[in-house]
N, C-alpha and C positions, 0 to 999 in steps of 0.2 A: 609520386603519382598523385592525382587529385581525384576526389570522389564527388565533387560538386558539380562537375559538368552535366551529368545526367544521374541525379540521385535515384531515379527509379529503376535504373539498370542493376541487374544482379551482379554482384562481384564473385569471382571465383574463390574457392578456398585459398588458392595460392595468393591472390591479391589481398585477401583479408589477413593472411598470415604475414605478409610483408608489412602491413600497417601495425600489426601487433609487434613484429620484431623491431621496427623503428621506434615504437614507444618503449619497448623493454630496454633497448640499447640507450635511449635517452635517459631512462630511469636509472640505469647502471652508473651514469655519469654524475648523477646528483641523487643518490638513493634516499637521503633524508632531507628534503628541501626545508629551508628555515621559514619562519612565520611570514616574513616579508614577501618571500617568493610565492607562498601559498596565497596570501591575500591578493598579491599582483594578478595571479592566475584567475582567482575568483572574480575579481573586479573586471578584468578584461572579458571573461565570459559573460558576466552580467551586462557589461556595456554592449557587447556585440548583439545580445538578445534584445535589450532595450531600444538600441538604435534601429532595429528592424521591427519594432512593435506594430507599427501600422501595416507594414507588409504581412506580418504574421497574422494579424486579426483578419485581414482581407483573404489571406489563403485559407484560414480556418473556416471562414464564412463559406468560401467556395467549396471546400472539401466536405463540409457537412451539408451543403445545398441549403444553407439558411442557419446562420448562428450570429446573434447580435455581437457587434464588436465590443460592446461594453462587457458582455459576459466573458468573452475571450480575454480582454484586458484584465478584468478584475481577478480572474481565476487562473487562467492558463499563462498568462504572461507576467503579471505582477503578484500573483498569489504566493510566490515563495520568497519575496523580498524581506518580509519581517523575520522569517526563519534564517534567511542568509545573513542578515544583519547580526542576528543572535550568535550564529556560528563564528562570524568574523571577530566579534567581541570577546569570545572565549577561547580563541585559538591557543595563545600561550599557556593558558591554564590547562587545557586538554592535552597539549603536546608535551608538557613537563613530566619527566619520569615520576612515577608514583612511588613514594617511600613506603615500605611495608616493614612490619617488626622483623628484626633479624631472626634468622632460623637457628634451630638447635640451642634454644634458651639463650639468644643473643650472641651466638658465636659466629654466625655467617650473615654478614651485611647483604641485603637484597634489595633491589629496586625493580619496578616494572617499567620497561621502555615501551613507548607507543609509537611504532614506526609504520610507514606505508607498507601496504601489501605488495604494490607493484602496479600492475595494469588492471584496471577494473572494466569489465563489460557491462553496459547498461542497455537493456531491451525494454523499449517503451510501448505503452498501449495506445489505443486510438482515441479514447473518450476525452482525455486531456493530454494530447500528444506532446505539448511543449513542456508544461510544468512537471510532468511525471518522468521526464528525462533530465530536465534542467536542474531540479532540486537534488536528485541523488548524485548527479555529476558534480555539483558544487560541493557536496559533502565528501565525495571521494577525493576531490582536489584538496579540500581542508585537511584531509588525512595524509596528503602528500603524494597521491597517486597520479598516474596518467589515465585517461578515460577514453574508451571506444563506445560510441552511441549507435545503437541500431533503432532508427526511427520507424514508426509504424507505416507499413506500406498502404494502410487505408486512408492516410492523409498525405498524398503525394505532393500536393502544392505546398503544404506547410513544411513538409520535409525539405523541399528544395530551398525555401526561404531560410529555414532554420540552419541548414548546412552552410549556406552563405553567410548567415549571421555569426556562426561560430568560426568559420574560416577567416572572417574579416579581422578577427582579433586574436585568434589562437593558432599556434603552429600545430600541424597534424600530429607532431609527437607529443603534444600536450593533451589536446581533445580533438577527436575526429568524429564525424558524423557519416554513417552509411545508410543507404536506403534499401531499395530492392524489396523483393517478395519473399516467397517461401523458401527458395533456393539460398538466398543470402542469410535469411533468418536461421535455417538449419546449419549452414556452415558457421554462422557466427556463434551459435550455441556449442558447436564442437571445438571452438578454439580453446586453447589451454591458458585461460585468464587466471589471474591471482584471486579474483572474486568475480562473480556474476550476479547481477541484480536484475530482477525480472518483475514487471508489473503487468498483469493481465488476468486471464481466466484460469481457474483450476485445470481445465482441460489442457490448455497449452503449457501451463506450469508444470504438469507432469512430464511433458515432452522435454522442456527445457532442463528440468532437474535430472532426468535420465541422461541426457547428453552431457551434461556437466559432470555427472557422476563417473562417466568413463575415464575422465582425466582427473577425478578427485578434486574438481574445483568447488570450493564453498559457494553456496548459493543463498541469496535472500530472495524469497517469494512473496510478493505483495499481491494478494489474490482478491476474491470477493466473497460472496456468500448470501444466504437468505437472512437479511438483517431484520430482527423483529422489533416491534414497538408495542409495548403493553401499556394500555391507558388504564390506570389503577382506579378502584372505586371512588377514591377521593380526588381524582384529578379534575381540573378545569377542562371540561370537554371542548369548549371553543378554543382555548389556548392550545390544547394538545392537537386538535385538528389543524389549526393554522401552522403549527411547526412540522407536523407530519406531512402535510401537503407541500410545504416548502421544500422539505427534504426530498420528497418524492418527485417534484417537478423541476429541481435544479438541473440544468443541462438536459431538460426533458427526461429526467430519470435515468440518464446515462452516467451514473455515478456509483462507484463501488460501496459508498457509504449510505446510499439511499435505503430507506425502510422498505422492505418487500411485502411485508404483511403486518397487520395490526390486530390486536386483541382489544375489544372493548366490552364493558359490562352489557349484558343482554338487555337490561332495562333502559340503557342508554344508547342503543343501537341507532335508532332513527335521529336521536339528537346529534350523535356524531356524523351521520351521513349528511344531515342539513348543515352542520358546521363545516364540514369538509367541502361541500359545494360552495359555501360562502367564502371559504378560504381561497378556493381555486379561482373563483370569478373576481376576487380581489386582486389576485396576481395577474390573471388573464381574462379581462372583460370580454374579449373576443379571442378566437383561436385560429380560424382558417386562414385569415390574412394578416394576422398579428405579426409585425416584424420582430417582436420580442421572443417569439417561439423558436426553440432550437430544433431542427429536423433530426430525425433518426438518421444515423450516419450513412447508411447505404440500404440498397434494396433487400440484401440478404437479411439484415437486422430488422428491418421493417416487416418482412414476411415472418421472421421468427416471432417477434412480439405479437403481431396480429394473429399468428397461428396459436400462441398460447391462450389468447382471449377466446378464439373460436373453439379450441379444445374444451376449455372450461365450461363455456356456454353449452357445448354439445352434450356434456356430461351432467348438466343440470344446474350450473351456476347462474346467478342473476347479474347482468351487466348494467351498471349504472354509468352512463356517459354524462360527464360533468361539463357540458357546454350549454349555451342558450338554445332555446327551441328552434330558432330559425337557422342554426348552424348544424343541428343534429343530423340532418339528412345529407349534409355536405362533407361529413367525416366518417371514416379516415380519408385522407387525400393521398393516394399512392404517388402521384407525381411529385408532390413536395415532401413526401414521407412524414405526413403529419397524423399522428395517432391522437385521438382526443384524451384528455385526462379521464381515467376510468377507475371505478370501484367494482370489484368482483366480490359478490356476496354469496354465502352458502355454496362455496366451492367444494365439490366432492373430494374425498381423499385421493382418488385415482387421477386427478387432473395433473397434466404434465407440469403445470406452473409451480406446483409445490416443490419440485425437485430441480428447478432451474432458475438461475439468477435472472430477473426480468429485464433490467436495463432498458426500461422504457417507462412511460407515464401511467403505470397501472399499479394499483395497490389492492392486495387481497385483504378482505376484512372478515375476521373471525369474532365470535362472541363467547362470553363465558359467564357462568353463574357464580363460580368460585375462582378467584384470581390464582389460586394455587394450581389449578388446572392449566392455565395459560402458561405459568412458569414451568410446569412439568413438560409442556409441549415443546417449549424452547430448549429446555435441557435435554430432551431426547433427540434433538436434531443435530446436524453438523454445526460446528462452531463458526458463527458468523464473524465477519470483520468488525461490525459494530452493533451493539444492542442498545435499545432505548426504553426508558421507563418514564412515564408521565404521571405525577402524582408526588406525594410527600416522602420524606425520608423516614419511612415507616419500617416495621418488622417485615412486612411483605416485600418491600424493596430490598431489605437486607437478605431475605430468603432468595430473591432473584439473583443478587450479586454472588451469593455463596454457591448456589446449586447450578448456575449456568456458566458457560465459558464463552468468551469471545475476545476479539482483539481489544475492545475497549467497551465501556459503558457510559452512556450519557443520560443524565436525568433532566428532563424538562426542556430539552432543546436538541437540535440537530448538530451532530459531529462535535459536541461541546469538548469531548475529551481531547480533541486534537487542536484546540485553540491555544494550547499551552506548549511553548517550545521546549519546556523542560521535560516533556513526556515522550516516550517512544511511540512511533506510528508502526503497527504491524498487526498481523493476524494471529490465529490460532488454529491448528489442525488444518481443515480444508480451506480456511481463508488466509493461510500463508505461514511463513516461518521467517524469523529474523525481524529486524526492525530498523528504522532510520528516523530522521528528524532530529536536529540538534546534536547533543552528546551522543545519542543512540547511533546516529549516522556516522559520526567520527569513530566511534568504537567498532561499528560494523566493518568499516573499511581499513581498520588499523590491525596490525599484528601486535598483540600485547606480549612482549617477550620479557621474561624475568631474567635479570642478570644478578647472579650470586657470586660472591668472592670469599676467598679463604686465605688467611695468613697463618692459619694454625700450623704448629710444627709437626703435626701427625696427619696422616691421610685417613679418610673416613671408610673408604671401600674395603680395606683389609678386614674390617670388622664383620664383613658378610661373607668372607671366603674361608676355606679350610685353613687350619685343622678344625673340624667340627667335634670338639671334645665333649666328654660327658658333662662337664661344668656348664658348657655353653647350652647344651640341651636342657639341663635342669633350669638354667636361667630363663630360657624361652618359655618353658612350661610355667614357671613362677609368674612371669609376666602375663600369660594368657589367664591363669588362674586369678590373678589380681584384677584383671579387667572384667572377667565374668563376675567375680564377687561384688565389684562396684556397680555393675549394671543390675544385678538381682537385688542389691540394697536399694537402688533408686526405685525399681519396679515395686518392691514391697513397701516402700515408704510412701 
């Protein structure tokens, strides 16, 4: 069967099961593909996507209702190429069995084999709908798996082009793309994959994890969170504002790594506001008709973000709209879903925006007199995907790193921690579980199986079976007493 004729049509559970069964049967015929086969699959998938890059950029523009093709090309289509090249270059190294010290004082030779899990399901989000299914699919292929992709139904035009792109180079028993809405997404989550990879909101992540749990399917959850940015007392205010504004306005704030709120010294509040204004106008001299602006994805999210602003204002927050005077009365524009870059200051504790990921061009601004109060505020909240610190490598920064938890920490720039292919990408707590990118992705999609061998003339297990003699009981007690004694000696020393 084909799924590219109408990618928006919901597939039945039976149709999805047939796709899974076909991939599982193909995997059984080649359970551990060699490096050449894996590279060939990766190259064909990449070729299919890049050959359709112009169509994909146009489809993304149409689905967003306004998204510059350069933005889509740089991030959504070409953004994973460096990481993919890194993965290709290290395949043999990662695939090779890992030698470990022989067990039982050298008597039992053991290696750890890194073999494919089987069929991996990938559920993608809408904010970067191409790269956030493309990248994990490549890493699953690198680990030797087959892949089924559930594309976001909020980008139906892009889904249709992406499905054609994949089908142009890949057999459905290697990689297959399905679209559809809630019915397909629900049935997809219910499939008995060998691993399920999800990128999206914590709300939907709970549903996906619960569905996978019914089948004991291991899950990687790449979620979001309330990402903080602390501007330390010694920070360069202008430089910090420029970088925070850039992180907030990338894709018009529709990025899981964007800072949601910032803390600045009370005495430098106005300086930061002025610098933030300057940064925004540097990126966007105009906003209403600027073709470089990315629209909010749909009416529902437009209403959600404007609702967060309205709620905060109604409860006493001050709204600072960062656009020119002549544009101020023309924004927001509901028809093109353009919300102006906004600072919310003095936001009360009961505002809804404190508990919801913004995913729009809005930054909440807090002040502090003691930076330790800002650190404590971050530490008391849910763990974000990314935390930001602007300032020197000081004891305050060390305290921030030690007392807070997040998927990553970047100092003095946006998403700096993820510019290195050697490090894992993943969240903590509410911002996700598991990781990918580079070796972490290969490991996520691999079954690490120890293989131990014995040529000893005697078996080991009889030593654990009856007869349970008095001598054995005495030996066990002597072992326990010796262990306790050693521990107490260490504690006292």
